[in-house]
N, C-alpha and C positions, 0 to 999 in steps of 0.2 A: 937118546931123545927120549925113548925109551920111558925111563925115571920121571922126564919131565913129564910130560902127560900123565904118572899117575901122581905126581906131587899136586897136579894143578887138579883130578877128579877128586884128590882128597878133599884139599883147600874147596871146590865149590862145594861137596857134599860138607862139608864144618862150614860156611857161609850158609846153607840152609841151616842146617840144628840150631849156628849160634842166633839167627831171625827168629825162628820157632822158640829158641827156650830163655832168648834175653828176658821177656815179662817173667817168667817161673822160676829167677836163678835162685831166690831164698828156699824155694821150695826143692832144691836137686839135692840126694843124698851123696853122701863124700865120693862114691865110684866116679858118677857122675859130674857132679861139682869141680875135678879133677880136672877131666877132658872139657870142660865149657871154660874154664881160666883159662887151660893152653889156647884154645882158639880166642877169647876172649884178649887174649897178651898179644896176639897176629891183628885182630880186626880192630880194636881198638883204635889204636894206634894212626891203623890207616882209615877211621871210619871220624875221626876228630879230626886229623889232620885239612881238610875241606872245611868244616867248621871252623877253624881257629883263624883261617886265611881270611872265610868270607866275613867275620868280624873284623878284622883289620882293614878290610879296603872298605867295606861300605857303612863303616860308624863316625 
């Protein structure tokens, strides 16, 4: 249970950083770019999924 709380807290911090760094992703140095790419791979699929459903049902 304790590890689950830590994992959720890391995801919350990652989502915050992802939202702040998304407009500036081209300017990131390689060290931070790899961290951003990791969180991008996690959050991008979850953010794009509702958009795809919205397009299929309302077009």
